[in-house]
C-alpha positions as CSV (number, residue, x, y, z in Angstrom):
1,M,-29.3,-34.0,-79.5
2,T,-31.1,-31.8,-77.0
3,V,-30.8,-28.0,-76.7
4,F,-28.3,-28.7,-73.9
5,D,-26.1,-30.9,-76.0
6,D,-26.2,-28.3,-78.7
7,G,-25.1,-25.7,-76.2
8,I,-22.0,-27.6,-75.2
9,A,-21.1,-29.0,-78.6
10,L,-17.3,-28.8,-79.3
11,E,-15.2,-29.6,-82.4
12,A,-11.7,-31.0,-81.6
13,L,-9.0,-29.1,-83.5
14,G,-6.0,-31.0,-82.0
15,D,-3.4,-30.4,-79.3
16,G,-6.0,-29.7,-76.6
17,L,-7.8,-27.1,-78.7
18,L,-11.5,-27.2,-79.3
19,R,-14.0,-24.8,-81.0
20,G,-17.5,-24.1,-79.9
21,R,-20.2,-21.5,-80.6
22,T,-22.8,-19.6,-78.7
23,V,-26.4,-20.8,-79.1
24,P,-29.3,-18.2,-79.0
25,Q,-31.4,-20.5,-76.8
26,W,-28.8,-20.1,-74.0
27,A,-28.7,-16.3,-74.2
28,N,-28.7,-14.3,-70.9
29,M,-29.0,-10.6,-70.3
30,V,-25.3,-10.2,-71.3
31,G,-23.7,-13.0,-73.2
32,P,-24.6,-16.7,-72.7
33,F,-25.9,-18.2,-69.4
34,G,-22.9,-18.8,-67.1
35,G,-24.0,-22.3,-66.4
36,I,-23.8,-23.4,-70.0
37,T,-20.3,-21.8,-70.2
38,A,-19.1,-23.7,-67.2
39,A,-20.6,-26.9,-68.5
40,T,-18.8,-26.4,-71.9
41,L,-15.5,-25.9,-70.1
42,L,-16.0,-29.1,-68.2
43,R,-17.0,-31.0,-71.3
44,A,-13.7,-29.7,-73.0
45,V,-11.8,-31.6,-70.3
46,E,-14.0,-34.7,-70.6
47,L,-13.1,-34.8,-74.3
48,Q,-9.4,-34.9,-73.8
49,S,-7.7,-38.2,-74.7
50,D,-5.6,-38.1,-71.5
51,V,-8.3,-37.4,-69.0
52,H,-8.0,-39.4,-65.8
53,G,-11.0,-40.2,-63.7
54,F,-14.2,-38.1,-63.2
55,P,-14.9,-34.5,-62.2
56,V,-14.7,-33.7,-58.5
57,A,-14.2,-29.9,-58.6
58,L,-14.5,-27.1,-61.1
59,T,-13.8,-23.4,-60.7
60,V,-14.7,-20.9,-63.4
61,N,-13.7,-17.2,-63.5
62,Y,-15.7,-15.0,-65.8
63,L,-13.3,-12.3,-67.1
64,A,-15.4,-10.6,-69.8
65,P,-18.7,-11.2,-71.6
66,I,-18.6,-13.8,-74.4
67,A,-19.8,-12.3,-77.7
68,D,-22.2,-14.2,-80.0
69,G,-20.3,-16.5,-82.4
70,D,-17.4,-18.9,-82.3
71,F,-15.0,-19.3,-79.4
72,D,-11.9,-21.5,-78.8
73,I,-11.2,-23.5,-75.7
74,R,-7.7,-24.8,-74.8
75,A,-7.4,-27.4,-72.1
76,R,-4.2,-28.8,-70.6
77,A,-3.4,-31.2,-67.8
78,V,-1.1,-29.4,-65.4
79,R,-0.4,-32.4,-63.2
80,T,-1.5,-36.1,-63.1
81,N,-1.2,-38.0,-59.8
82,R,-2.1,-41.5,-59.0
83,S,-5.6,-40.6,-57.8
84,N,-6.3,-37.1,-59.2
85,Q,-5.6,-34.9,-62.2
86,H,-5.4,-31.1,-62.4
87,W,-6.5,-29.1,-65.5
88,Y,-6.3,-25.5,-66.6
89,V,-8.8,-24.3,-69.3
90,E,-9.1,-21.1,-71.2
91,L,-11.9,-19.8,-73.4
92,S,-11.0,-17.1,-75.9
93,Q,-12.4,-15.1,-78.8
94,N,-10.2,-13.4,-81.4
95,G,-7.2,-14.0,-79.2
96,E,-8.8,-12.4,-76.1
97,V,-9.3,-14.6,-73.0
98,K,-12.9,-14.3,-71.8
99,T,-13.1,-17.1,-69.2
100,T,-10.6,-19.3,-67.3
101,A,-11.2,-22.4,-65.3
102,T,-9.4,-25.1,-63.2
103,A,-10.8,-28.6,-62.9
104,V,-9.9,-31.5,-60.7
105,F,-10.7,-35.0,-61.9
106,A,-10.2,-38.0,-59.7
107,V,-10.5,-41.8,-59.5
108,R,-13.4,-42.5,-57.1
109,R,-13.0,-45.2,-54.6
110,E,-15.2,-47.0,-52.1
111,T,-14.7,-45.3,-48.7
112,W,-16.6,-44.4,-45.6
113,A,-19.2,-41.8,-46.5
114,D,-21.7,-39.5,-44.7
115,T,-23.6,-36.3,-45.4
116,E,-23.9,-33.9,-42.5
117,I,-26.1,-31.3,-44.1
118,G,-29.8,-32.2,-44.4
119,R,-32.0,-32.0,-47.5
120,P,-35.0,-29.6,-47.2
121,D,-38.2,-31.4,-46.4
122,V,-40.5,-30.4,-49.3
123,G,-43.4,-31.7,-51.3
124,A,-43.4,-33.4,-54.7
125,P,-42.6,-31.3,-57.9
126,E,-45.7,-32.5,-59.7
127,S,-47.9,-30.4,-57.3
128,I,-46.0,-27.1,-58.2
129,E,-46.5,-25.0,-61.3
130,D,-43.6,-24.5,-63.7
131,A,-42.3,-20.9,-63.5
132,S,-39.6,-20.8,-66.2
133,A,-41.6,-18.5,-68.5
134,G,-41.6,-15.6,-66.1
135,F,-37.9,-14.7,-66.3
136,G,-37.7,-12.9,-69.7
137,V,-34.4,-14.4,-70.8
138,A,-33.9,-17.3,-73.3
139,W,-32.0,-19.8,-71.2
140,T,-34.6,-20.3,-68.5
141,R,-36.9,-21.9,-71.1
142,N,-34.5,-24.8,-71.2
143,Y,-35.4,-25.8,-67.7
144,D,-38.5,-26.9,-65.8
145,L,-38.4,-24.6,-62.7
146,R,-40.8,-25.3,-59.8
147,F,-40.2,-22.9,-56.9
148,I,-41.0,-24.1,-53.4
149,D,-39.9,-20.8,-51.9
150,G,-37.9,-17.7,-52.9
151,A,-39.3,-17.4,-56.4
152,L,-38.4,-14.4,-58.6
153,P,-39.8,-11.4,-56.8
154,A,-42.7,-9.7,-58.5
155,A,-42.8,-5.9,-59.1
156,G,-43.4,-4.1,-55.8
157,A,-42.7,-7.2,-53.7
158,G,-40.5,-5.3,-51.3
159,E,-37.4,-6.5,-49.5
160,S,-37.1,-9.9,-48.0
161,T,-35.3,-10.9,-44.7
162,T,-33.9,-14.1,-46.4
163,S,-32.1,-14.8,-49.6
164,T,-33.0,-18.5,-49.6
165,T,-34.5,-20.1,-52.8
166,T,-35.5,-23.7,-53.0
167,L,-36.9,-25.3,-56.2
168,W,-37.3,-28.5,-58.2
169,V,-35.6,-28.4,-61.5
170,R,-34.9,-30.6,-64.6
171,D,-33.7,-30.1,-68.1
172,R,-36.3,-29.2,-70.8
173,P,-36.5,-31.4,-72.9
174,A,-35.8,-33.9,-70.2
175,R,-32.4,-35.7,-70.6
176,P,-30.4,-38.0,-68.3
177,I,-28.3,-36.0,-65.9
178,D,-24.5,-36.1,-66.4
179,F,-21.6,-34.1,-65.0
180,A,-21.9,-31.4,-67.7
181,S,-25.7,-30.8,-67.1
182,L,-25.2,-31.0,-63.3
183,T,-22.6,-28.3,-63.6
184,S,-25.1,-26.1,-65.5
185,L,-27.8,-26.8,-62.8
186,C,-25.4,-25.5,-60.1
187,D,-25.8,-22.0,-61.7
188,I,-29.6,-22.2,-62.0
189,F,-30.3,-19.5,-59.3
190,Y,-31.0,-15.9,-60.1
191,P,-28.9,-13.4,-58.0
192,R,-29.7,-13.6,-54.3
193,L,-29.6,-9.8,-54.2
194,W,-32.9,-9.6,-56.2
195,L,-34.7,-11.6,-53.5
196,R,-33.3,-9.6,-50.6
197,R,-34.0,-6.2,-52.2
198,G,-37.2,-7.2,-54.0
199,Q,-36.2,-5.8,-57.3
200,L,-34.0,-6.7,-60.3
201,L,-30.6,-4.9,-59.9
202,P,-27.4,-5.2,-61.9
203,A,-25.5,-8.3,-60.8
204,G,-23.2,-10.9,-62.4
205,T,-21.2,-13.9,-61.3
206,I,-17.4,-13.3,-61.2
207,S,-16.3,-16.7,-59.9
208,F,-18.2,-20.0,-59.7
209,T,-17.1,-23.3,-58.1
210,A,-18.9,-26.7,-58.2
211,Y,-18.0,-29.7,-56.1
212,F,-19.3,-33.1,-57.3
213,H,-20.2,-35.5,-54.5
214,A,-21.8,-38.1,-56.8
215,G,-20.0,-40.4,-59.2
216,P,-21.1,-41.6,-62.6
217,A,-23.0,-44.5,-61.2
218,E,-25.0,-42.3,-58.8
219,L,-25.8,-39.8,-61.6
220,A,-27.0,-42.7,-63.9
221,E,-29.5,-43.6,-61.2
222,Q,-31.1,-40.2,-61.5
223,G,-32.2,-40.6,-65.1
224,D,-34.1,-37.5,-66.3
225,G,-36.0,-36.9,-63.1
226,Y,-36.4,-33.7,-61.0
227,L,-33.6,-32.6,-58.8
228,L,-33.9,-30.4,-55.7
229,A,-31.8,-27.2,-55.6
230,T,-31.5,-24.7,-52.7
231,A,-29.3,-21.6,-52.4
232,R,-28.7,-18.7,-50.1
233,A,-26.2,-15.9,-49.7
234,Q,-24.0,-15.4,-46.6
235,G,-23.0,-11.7,-46.8
236,F,-23.4,-8.6,-49.0
237,S,-20.8,-5.8,-48.9
238,G,-18.6,-3.6,-51.0
239,G,-20.4,-4.5,-54.2
240,H,-20.0,-8.3,-53.9
241,F,-21.9,-11.1,-52.3
242,D,-21.3,-14.8,-51.9
243,Q,-23.8,-17.6,-52.5
244,S,-23.8,-21.3,-51.5
245,A,-26.1,-24.0,-52.9
246,Q,-26.8,-27.7,-52.9
247,I,-28.2,-30.0,-55.5
248,W,-30.0,-33.1,-54.2
249,S,-31.5,-36.1,-55.8
250,R,-35.2,-36.8,-55.4
251,A,-34.3,-39.7,-53.0
252,G,-32.3,-37.3,-50.8
253,D,-28.7,-37.9,-52.0
254,L,-26.4,-34.9,-52.1
255,L,-25.1,-34.7,-55.7
256,A,-23.2,-31.4,-55.8
257,T,-22.5,-28.2,-53.8
258,T,-21.6,-24.9,-55.4
259,H,-20.2,-21.5,-54.3
260,Q,-20.2,-18.2,-56.1
261,L,-18.9,-14.7,-55.8
262,V,-21.3,-12.2,-57.5
263,Y,-20.7,-8.5,-58.4
264,Y,-23.6,-6.1,-57.9
265,K,-24.8,-2.5,-57.9
266,A,-27.3,-1.4,-55.3
C-alpha cells in the first residue's frame, strides 16, 4: 500500500457509489493535486462490476476546489457497445458537484500500429539529479522528478521563448505502473505559463484529457522504472492556454498522450 494507492483508495457503497477521502500527502496549492483526482475517478470506473475492457480515454473537468475530507463518486455506464463502453462520473462533497469526468473503456485488439511522433533523444535518468523537493507543495514529493530541460524557473530567471519541459519521472516509492498511476503522471507538469514568463503566476487546470496508447500487457512490461514525459503549450490568450504532452517508456514506446486547458492570470 503505497502513498499513491492510499490517495486513490475507495470504499464501495453500492449502486455505483464510492467514497474516498483527500490525503495530505497529495495536497496542492488549492485542494488536492489534479492528477490524483483524475486517477481516482478512473479507478472508480475500474472498480465497477460491469466495466468492459480497459481505459482508452479519460476527460476530467475541474468545476470547483475539493475540500479536505471525504468525497463521494458516482459512476454509471452510459452505453456499452461490442468494442467500447462509455462512462459518466461525478465527484461531489456535501451534495455539491466538484468534478465531472467521462471515460471510454475498450476491448483492445491486435491491429496494424505505428507511432508518427518521435520520442526526444535524451540521456539516462541516473545521470540527472532529482528535483522534486524544490516545488514547495506536498504532492511533488511522491515523485522522482529528473528534469532534462524546462525545470521550474528560479527567482529572477526571466522569460523563456519556449514552454517545453522534458523530464524523467517515476512514483516515489517506486511501484509498477498501471492505468491509474499513468493517469496521474499525465498531469505531472507545472503550468507552462510559469516557464514562459519566468515566474509563478496564478494558474489552474480546467479540463484534462488523457489518451492511453498502451494496453495492460505493455504497462506490465514497464515495471516500476522511469518514464519520459514531455509537454509544451500551443497558445496563450484571453486568460487560458492549452498544453499537450506525451508519456514514453524508457524503451521508446508511446504510452499516453494528454491535453489540458488551463486558466491563468498574467
